[in-house]
N, C-alpha and C positions, 0 to 999 in steps of 0.2 A: 539587575535586569527586569523590565516589567512584561509579564509575559504578554500583555496585549501587544506590546510593541513587538515580541518576538513572534506573533501570530502574523501582525502585518507585514513583517518582514517576509514571512512565507509565504504569504498570500501575494507578495509582489515578486518575488523568485519564482513562484508559477506563471506569472506572466512574462518571465524570462528578461526581469529587470535587473541590470548588471550592478547598478548603484545600489540597489538592496541586496545583492547578492554579497556584493563588499561589506555592506553594514551589519548584515547577518554574520560573518566572519568575523569581523570585529568584534563582536560583541559575545560570540559565543565560540571561537576557535579555541581559548585557553582552557576550558572546560572540557571540550571534546578531547583537546590533545592529553588530558591529564585523562580521561577514560581511556583513551587508546595505549597511552604508557604504563597504566597498571596493568591491562590486559598482557601487553606483548613484551614489557622488562626493557625494551632497548630503543633508545632516542629515536636511531633512523628510521627502525620497521615503524613506529608511533607517527613519524611524521608521513611516511607512505601511508599509513593506514586514514589516516585523517584528511589527507588530499583524495582518496578515493572515497571517504564517507562524506565529503563535499560535493566531489562531482556526482554521488548519488543524491544529495539534498537537492542541487540543482535538475536533475533531471526526474525526481520524483516530487518535488514540493507540491505540484497539482494534484498529489493524491493525498497531500495531509487534510485531515478532516479537523477543523476546531471543534472539538466536543465537550468544550470545558476542562479539557485534562490540561496538564503542564505542556506547553510544546518543545519545552527541552527534554522533556520523557522520551517525544518522538528523535528530537536530534541525536540523543546519547544513545537511543537504542540502535541508531543505525551506526553510530559510530564502534559502539561496543559489538555489534554483528558483523560489522568489516573488520574488525581487530581478531575477532574470533575465527572468521573466516579465513584470515591470513596466519593465524598460529597454527589453524590446523594444516592449512597447505604447509606449510613448514615441516610439521610433523607427520605428514602423509606417507613418506617413504619409510616410517617406524611400523615394523611390522609385529613386534613382541607384545601382546596384549598383556602379559604381565608387568610390563615395564611402567616406571613411574610416568604420567602424563598423559596414556594412551587414553583417548575417549572415543568412546560409540558415536556415532553421528545418528541422530533421529532422523527414521524417514520421513516426518512430518515437516512442516515449513518452520522456516526458522522464527522468530519472533518479529524479525522486522518484516518477513513475505506475510505472517500472519495480521499484523496491525495494517498493512496494507491491503489485504485482502477484506479484512473487516470493514476500512472505510471504504472500499468500493462497492461492498455486499451492501452497506448501509447508506451508500449513493443511489445504488439501484433500488433500494425499497422506496426511497423516497420518489424515485422517476417512477416506478412502477404506481404509486399511489396518486400521483397526478394524470393520468389516465383515466378514462371513464371507468366506473366500477366494474361493469361488465368485461369490457375489453382487458383490465388490469388480470381480472379473476381467469380469464381464458390463458392469457399470457404465462400467468402462474402454472395455470393446469397442465399446458403444452411442454411446457420447458423446466419447469422444475418440479412436478409431480407425473411428469412421464404421458400426461393423459394424448391419446390421439385426437386427430383432426374431427375423425368422424364421432367421437365420443363426445368432445366438446360441442361439435354442431349441435348433435341430439340435447345436451343436456339444456344447451341455451336456446334453442327451439330455433334455429336459423339453418340453412341451408350450408352445406360443405363448402362450398366459393364463399360465400361469405363469411364463415369463419377465416379461411385460409386470408380473406382479404383483411379482417379485424387483426388477424397475428400480424401480415405483412406490416401494415399502417402501425401499430403498437410497437415492433420493433422497428421502425424508422423512428417515431417519437421517441423511446426509449435511447435511441443513438444521440440522439439531437440532445436530448435532456442529459445525458452523460459528457458530451463535450462541452458542455456550458460549464 
């Protein structure tokens, strides 16, 4: 399996290319099934988890960020987390904290959610960098640092309504950049 080939297939899946999805399935399903089976220890449950994993891959392929890391890591993370979620759902009715297999669920994001959020944050940062420097700083100040519009207008030496226009137009430009 060639890393570049898998990345290209994921990119095509992000465009909802069914042929690419079929090819991706053919290339990685055995590996992902092995991951699911290792976590769940039951063939039927692993098959269901793998199917759910591919639904997630289909729905979230546009969030994959080719950042030099192995695309298989992203795919395996999805399969593993899906399997763990199913395992937890099976054990959900179990209340004895001293029983074997009882797991405390972290209140934070799952590794899959963290990977997706990290990818989105990277994309957002890249889009912010495409804005004019003062507009990007104003948006970061308003929406990331919590500065008021008045404070920003004073800091940049522009009228309040001009600052509002900068922010509105900057958000429109960010939305367009993020949708690409």
